[in-house]
N, C-alpha and C positions, 0 to 999 in steps of 0.2 A: 757321158757322165758315169763314173763308177759308183758303186755302193759306198765305198769309202769317201769319195768326194762329196756325195750327198750328205752322209752322216757328219762329216767335218765342216763342209762349206755352207750347209744350209741348217741342219738340225742344231748343231752346237753353236753356231754363230747367232742364230735367232733365239737361243735359249729354250728350245722345244723340249718337252718331256716325252719320253718314249716308253712303250710297253709292247709286249708280244701278244698277238692273238691270231696265230696262224701266220700273218704277215707282221711286219714291225710297224706299229703306229707311232706317229709323231704328232704331239698336240702343242699348241701355243696358247697360253693364257695371257690376258692383259694384266695391267697393273692392279686391277681389282679382282683378279682371280677368275674372270669369265673366259670360257673357251671361245677363241676367235678364229682359229684355223686348225685343221687337222689334215693329215695325209697319211698314206701308207706306202710301204715299199715291200717287195717280196723278200723273204729270208733267203738271200743268195749272196754270192760274192761276184766280183767282176763288173762288167759293164751293164748298165741298165738299158734295156731296149728303148728305142725312141718313143714308142707308144706309152711306156711306163713313165718316162720323163714328162711327156705331154700331160698325162693324167695327174702327176704330182703337181705340175705347174698350174693346172686348172684348179686343183683342190686348194692350192695356196693363193688362188686369185691373182696370179702373176702372168704377164705376157713373157715372151721369150727373152726380151731385152732385160726386163726386171729380174728374172731368174738369174741371168748372167751377172747382173749387178749385185745380187745377194751373194752369189758364189765368189765374186771378185771383191767383196768387202765394201762396195760402194753404198749398198743399202744394209744398214745394221738393224738391230732389233727395234729401237725407237723409230727409225725411219720406216721400217716395215709396218709397224702398228699405225703410224700416221698415214701411210699409203692405204692400208685397209680401211681406215676411217674415212679417208677422202673418197674411196670407191663405194662407201656405204656397206662394207662387208664386216665391219666391227663397230660395236657401240661406242659412242663418245664417253669420255670419262664423266662420272657423276660429279655434280657440284656439291661441295661440302655444306 
């Protein structure tokens, strides 16, 4: 996976917010504004090394197949949030 692939296929598709702090941070907030996932990638171009992709995947609470599904558009933002809730990695929505 290249840096461009990650930025386009994961960060943008999931609607993550980004900022720089040495590395580039990507944060995902749920519908209620709560931080539910964050990851970082080095400020570089070109291919991400395998261990960096593995760390990103773990930080996003995804297995290899799920990360491929996010990159391939099978898992979108609502499906990803539902998956995190199913795994107990994100809070359920508050009841009104």
